[in-house]
N, C-alpha and C positions, 0 to 999 in steps of 0.2 A: 301669156301662158296658155289661154284657151286656143289660140291659133296654133301653137306648137302641138297641143294635144290632137287637134284636128288633122294637122299635117302628118303626124305619126300614125293616127288611126286609119286614115284612108289606105295607105299601102298595106297595113296589116289586114284590113277587111278585104282588100283585093287579093291578097295572098291566100286568105281563107277560102274565098269563093273559087279561086283558081285551083286550090287543093281539092275541093269538092268536085270540080269539073273534071280534073285529071283522073281522080279515083272513079268517078262515074263512067268515064270512057273506058278505063281499065276493066271495070266490072262488066260492062256490055261486051267488051272484046272476049274476055275469058268465058263469059256465060254462053256466047255463041260458039266458041271453039271447044269447050270442054264439058263433059257431063258433070252435073252437080248431084251429090248424094249425101244422105245422112250416114255418118261414120259408124255410129253405135246405136244399139237398140234403146238405150236410156232416153236419147233425144226423141226417138220415134214415139215412145210411150208418153213422154211429156207433151209432145206435139198433139197426140191424140186426145189428151185431156183438155188442152187449151182449145182444140178445134171442135170439140163436142162429139168426137167419135165414141167416147166411153159412155157418157150419160145422155147424149142427144142434144146437149146445149153446151157452149163453151164454158169452161171452168178454169179458175186461176190457181187451184190447188195442185201445182206441179210437183210439190214435195221437195225436189232437189233444188229447183230454181226458186228464188224468193218470191213470195206471194205478190208483192207489189209489182214486180216485173211481169209475173204471170197475169196480173190484172190488166196490165197494158196490152199484152199479147192477146189474151182472151177477148178484150174489148174490141180489138181490131177484127177478130173473127166474127164478132157480133155485128159490128157496124158496117164492115166492108167484106162480106163473105166472097169466096171465089179466089182467094189468094192464100198461099202458104205463109202466114204471118210468123209462125215460129221460126221457120228457116230463114225468112227475111230478117228477123230480129238478130239471129246469131251471125248471119253473114254481114248484116248492117253494122254490128258492133265491131267485127273484124275490120271492115272497110273504114269505119269512122276512126279507128285507131290508126290506120294508114293515112287518113286525111290529116290527122294531127302531126304525124311524123313529117309528112310532106310540107305542111304549113310552116313548120319550124324553119326549114331551109328557104322557102319562098318568101318568108317575112324577114329574113336576115338582111342586114345592111351590106349586101354584096352585089357584085356586078351580075349581068344577065348570064354570062358564061358560067360563072360559079353556080348560079341557081339551076341552070340546065344540067350541069354535072351532078349536082345534089339530087335533083329529081330523078334523073336517069339511074343513078346508083341506088336510090331508095326503091325504085320500081324493080330493078334487077334483084336487089336483096330480098324484097318481099316475094318475088317470083321463086327465088331459090328456097326460101324458108317458110313462107306463109301460104303459097298457092295451094299446096297439098291440103291445108287445113281450112282454107276458105271454100274450096270446092268439095271437100269431104269433111264437113264441119261437125263439131261436137262441142259440148259445153265446157269441158275442162280447158282446152286450148283457147277457146274464145275468152274465157275469164282471164287466162294468163296474158293474152294479147292486150286486153283492155287495161289491166293493171300495169303491165310493162310499158305500154305507150303512155300511160299517165305519169309514170316515173320519168320517162324520157322528156315529155313536154315540160314537166315541172323543173327538172334539173337543168334544162337548157334555156330556161327563161331568165330574163334579167333579174337583178336583185333590187330594182327600184320599186316604188309603190304606185306606179302609173296605172292608168285604166287597163291597158292591154296586158300588162304583167298580171294584174288581178284577174283578168278574164282568162288568161292562160292557166294560171294556178287554179282557178275555179273549175276549168275544164279538166285539168289533171285530177282534181278531187272527184269530179263526176265520173271519170274513167275508173278510178279506184272503186267507187261505189258500184259501178256496173260490174266490176270484177266480183264484188261481194254478192251482188244480186244474182249473178249467174252461177257462181260456185264459191261457197264460203271457205272451203278448204284451200282453194287457190289464193283467195284473198289473204288468208293467214300466212301464206308463203310470201306474198308480195309485200305485206305491211311492214315487216322488219326492215326490208331493203328501202322502202319508201321513207321510213323513219330515219334511217342512216343518211339518206340523201337530204332530207330536210335539215338535219343537224349540221351536216357538212356545208350546206349552202348558207344557212342563217345562224346556226348556233355555235359553230366552232370558231376558233380564233382566226381572224383575218382582217384585212383592211376594211374599215367601215365605209359604206356608201353614203352619199349625201342624204338619202332617205333615212338611214340609220342614225345619222347625226341629228336630223330634225326630230326623230322620235326620242332620242336621248333628252333633248330640250323639253319635250312634252312631259316625259317622265319626271324630270327634275321639278318642273312646275307643279305637277300633280302631287308629288311627294314633299313639297315644301311645307314645313311646319309653321306654326303661328309665330315663332321667333325669327322666321326668315331663313332658318337653316334648312338645307335639303339633305335628304337621305342619299346615301351612295347606292344608286341602283345600276351602276355600270358594271354588272357582272360580265364575265368573259363571254361575249357573243350573245348574251341574252337579250340585249336591246334589239338586235336585228331579228332574233327569233320572235320576240314579242310583237314587233312591228308587222309580222306576218302571221300572227296567231289566228287570223281568220281562216287560214288553211287548215289548221288543226281543228278549230271549232266547227268549220263547215263539214269536215270529214266525220267528226264525232256526231254532229247533228244528223248527218245522212245515215250513219250506222244505227243510231237510235230509232230513226224513222223506219228503216228497213226491218230491224229486229223487232221493234214494237208492233209493226203491222203483221209481221210473221206470227208473233205471239197471239195477237187477236184472231188471226185467221185460223189458227190451229188450237184454239183455247178449249173447244168442246172435249168432253171426256172420250168421245168416239175417236176423234183425231189424235188426242194425246196417247191413247192406248195403241193406235196403229203406228204412230211415229216411234214409240218405244219398241214395239214388235219389229218394225222395219230395221232399226239399228241392230237388233239381235240377229235378224235374218242376214243382214250384210256381213256381220261378224263371222257367221258360219259359212255362208255361200261364197263370200269374196275373199276371206282371209284365213280363218282357222281350219276350215274343212270339217268333215264329219266322219266318224268311224262307222264301219259296217256293224250290223247287229252281232255278227259272230265274234267280233273283236271285243265287244263290251256288252254282253247280254244282260248283266245285272243292272247296269245303268238304264238301258232301254226298258227293261221290265219294271223298274221302279217308277217310270213315267207312264206305264201302261201302253208303250209303243210296241206293236207286234213286229216280227221279222219282216213281214210284207210292207208294213208302214215305214220301217226304217229304210227299206229299199226304195220306196216312193220318195223319201227325202233325198236319197242319193240321186234320184232321177229328176229332182226339182219338181215333183208332182205334189205340191203343197196342199192342194185341195183333198188329196187322197190320204190324209192323216187325221184320225179322229181327235177333235179338240186340240188341234195344234195351236190355235190362236187363243190367248197370247202367252199364257203362263208356261206351256210346254216349250215354246220357242225360246223364252228367257232362260229356262233351265238348260236347254240344249246349248245355247250360246255360252253360258257360264262354264259348263262342263267342257265344251270344245276348247275354250280358252285355256283352262287348266291343263288339259291333255297336251295342247300345243306347247305351252310353256315347259311342261315336264319333259316332253320329247325333244325340245329344242333348247338346250341349256345356253347360258349366256355366252360361253366361248364359241359354241357352234353358230349362234346368231351373229356374232362379230365376224366370224370367218365367212359366213354367207353374205353378210353386208359387203365385205370387201370384194368378194367374187362378183356380186351383182353390180356394184359400182363400176368395177373394171370392165365388165362386159357391156354395160350401157354407155360408157365413155367412148368405146370404139365401135359400138353397134352400127352396122351398115344401114339399118332402117332410119337412123337419125341423119344420115348424110343428106345435104352438106352442112346442116345447121350445127352439128357438134364440131366439125372441123373449123367452121367460121368462128364459132363461139370461143373455142380454146385458142385459136390463132389470135383473135382480137384481144382476148384476156392477156396473152403474152405481150402483144404490142402495146396495150395500155399500161401495163406494168412498167415496160421499158420507157415509155413516154413520160409517165409520172415520176419515175426515178430520176430521169434526166432534167425535167422541167419544173415539176411541182410536187414536192414531197408531201404537202398537205393533202392533195388529192390521192396520193399513194396510200395514205391511211384509209381513205374511203374504199379504194379498190381492194385493199387487203381485208378490210372489215366485211365488205360484201362477199368476197371470195370465201371468207370463213363461214358466213351464214349459209352461203350456197353449198359449201362442202358439208355443213351440218345437216342440211335438208337431205342431201344424197345419202348420208350415213344413216339418218333416222329412217328413211324410207327403206333402205337396204336392210337395216336391223329388223324392221317390222315386216320385211318381205312384201313390200307394197309398191315396188317400182314396176310400173307398166309403161308402155311406149308413150301414151298421151301425157302422163305425169312427167316423164323424163323430158319430153318435148317442151312442156310448160316451163320446166327449170332452165332449159337451154335458152328459151325465148326471153325469160326474165333476165338472165345474165347477159345475153347479147345486147338487148336494148339499154340496159344499165351501163354497160361498158361503152356503148356508142354515145350515151349521154355524157359520160365522163370525158371521153375523147373530144366531143364537141365543145364542152365547157373549157377544157384546158387549151385547146388549139384556137378556138374562134371567139372566146369570151375573155378568159383570164390572161392569155398571152397573145391576143390578137395583134398582128402587125409586127411582132418581134423579129420574125425571119423573112417577112415578105420584101423588105427593102434590099436584101442581099441577093446576089445571083445564086448563091448556094441554096438559100432558103427557097427561092422560087423553083429551082430545079428539083429540089427534094419534094416539094409539094406536087409538082407536075408528075414526077415519077410515081409517087404514091397514088395519085389519081388514076394514072394509066394502069398501074398495077392492079388497083381495085376493079377497074373496068374489065381487065383481062380475066382476073380471077372469077368475078361474078358471071361473066359471059361464059366461061368454061363450065360453071356449075348450072347455069340456067337451062341450057339445052337438055342435058340428061334429066334435070328436075322436071321440066315440062313433059318430056317423053314418058317418064315414070308415072306422073300424075295422070296423063291421058290414058295410058294402058291400064293402070289400076282402076280408075274410075269407070272406064268403058266396060271392063270385065265385070265389075260389081254392079253397074247399072243393068247390064244384060241379065245378070244373075238375079237381081231383085225383081225383074219383070215376071219371073215365074211366080213369085209370091203375090204380086199385084194381080196376076191372073186368078190365083186361088181366091183372093179377096173378091174379085168380080163374080166368081162362081158362087160364093156365099151370099153376095148381095142379090143374086138372081133367085135365091131361095130364102128370103127373109122370114118365111114361116117356120124355118128350122133354127136350131141353135147348134153351134159347132164349138167343141172344145178341141184345142190343139195341144199336142205334147210339147213341152217346153223346148226339148232339144231339136224339134222340127222348126222352131221359130228363130233360134239364137243366131244362126249364121246369116239371116236376112236382115237388112235394115230397110231403107226406102230410098226412092229417087226423089230429087227435088226439082220442082218447076215453080216459077213465080206464080203462075195462074193454076189454081187447083181447087176443086170442090171437095168438101168432106161431109160425110153422113154417118149417122149412128150405125155401128157395126154389130152383127150377131155372132162375132167371134169372141171366145173366151180362152184364156190360157189355162192349162191344168195347174200352172204355178208360175209365179213371177214376182217382181218387186211390188206390183200393185195388187196382188192377191190379198183379199181380206180388207182392202181399203174401203173407206166409206163410199168412194166413187164407184168402186167395183160392186159394192153391195147394191147401189142404185141401179147399176146395169143389170145385175142378176134379177132384181125385182122386175125391171122392165121386160126382161126376156122370159119371165115366169120361172126362174130358177130359185128354189128355196134351199136346197141342199145339193151342191154341185156333185159330190161323189155318188149320192143316191140317184139324183135325176139323170146323170149320165148313163146309168144302167137301166133305169125303170121308165123313163119318159120316151115315147115313141119318136118325137120330133127332135130329139137331142142326139147328136152324132159326134164321133171322135175322128179327127183328121190327124194323120201322121205321115211323115216321110216313109217311103217304102222300106228303106234300110234300117229304120229305127226298130229295135227289138222291143216288142210289146208284151213279151212273156211276163215281165214284172207286173203289168197291169192285170193280166189274166190271173196270176197267182193271188193278187190282192183281192179281186172280186170272188175268186173261189173261196178265199178265207172268210169272206163276208157272207156269201150266199150258199156256200157248200155245193151240193148237187144241183141247186137251183140255177147256178150260173152255167150257161150253155155256150159261152165263148163269144167270139166276134164274127159278125157277118159283114163281108166286104160288099158295099153297096155301090161304090163308084171309084174310078181311078182318074186322077187328074194328071195328065202328061202334057206339061207346058214347056218342057225344055230339057235341061240337063238331068233333073231329078223328078221322080214321080211321087205325087201325094196320093194317099189312099184314104177313102172315107169309110168308116165302120159304124155299124150299129151294134151295141152291146146287147146280148140276148140273155134275159133273165126269165125263168119260168115263174109266172104269177103264183103268189102264195095260195095254197089251198087246191092247186091243180096237180094232178098226177103227172 
């Protein structure tokens, strides 16, 4: 028996190493050929926290990404500076997911030609569907890729209790936990599908494997009473599920560790208050919106919010609202939710959900992943209907959960491209896992002996190659054009950052709408330093880390210091209308506010940044 384990283990280990090697070559190739960028500002902000740009030293309080993963990333910034570890972490998770998908085929008991076809098809599929999000990476899709790859690896593994099956299932659990660590909302989307796959693999009625039978014997022995009678523990499928209970226990243990660490990291009153505030901020800024002062003056007056401050809220200038943190924000969020519900009755939200879902199912931005996903779903439904009715139940169940996700997000008006892509990715890899299990595990060899079966298999393989090849060219071209344009665009903002770094004696506040269209470019090797840039408002405004930064920069009251301190400046894009800020400071200082003085223009490309000093007449002077 030990010899058999060794013989089986060596090919699996070789397959794993080969999968890493192929993925490494793939990464080196695309890194040389394509620009890599941060897709959204949230990741840039979290990167800056981890890299020490905010406080001057790396910190693990990334807020959106779990503290334990943040601790690892921040630790690398401390121990091995000079690299963009946050970007490497997200890209690494995407590529590790690809490694596991490649490993499945390379470890299969198939011939070399089959493995070559599997590897080539996997790389083509990843190029069509994943290249865009590994070169323009962001946390939502990264979490979805990890969770979906975990489902694929788990459901395509054998049902025995051997070492490599345990290792594969353990790795699948690790991928699911990575999904939770990166973004818990995505993990909650992945988890029900993972639970269905676990039940259909081990818990539902089916032919027992040798491992299941051995486990039944152990259960009978364990539950034997003193009279020699044994309890009936052969519930339908539960024996198999219990024999792999370590999968569930491992996942639960990992969840407890991640959430427990999170609770400890944010246990202080300061962090708890900010987290509650941030939930309310997200509710307003990302979902419900906010009325103008003129539309609801009584409510704003009840909170002591002036018309000028209400306009500042609309402009995302959170620092320019008196006592916004944190009770006012909570009241604003609750009122915005009530107004939204009142103005969007149930029937209207249902109608909106249907319209949103319809547009996202055919949205061109999702091509080709939506076409491949829906086509694969139809193919798997047909396959299971003809070959395996039990797996058909899983496909229908997963489809029901998937449809429910779409409907819920549409009903809440929260479908955005990255979330939609995450849903497509989840469905695509789950259906591929079902296809693999039906064709290569549960019905392996049924059709290969006949000429018709061989011909069908070859035609399907050739068809898959042709289809993916047709999609790969346009996908590559689109990624290259998009990333190149965004890389060049981001260079403007990098030049602005260099300008500020050359004047570290100053502090610069930037209007929120001047930052929002820029992200950042990624390079493996990069140095990070403490920044003298503050945003007038953003998701990190009022955070304990931002407070530390303010203190280091000598800022005690942002709205006051922006106007009264000589070394504090405002930076804004030329086309951003700053009259709202002038109105606010006029309401605060009256005739003492003398407007903005243009002190510099930064022309680095397509758009021009302007540097202003706010002029306030000192009190007591005529």
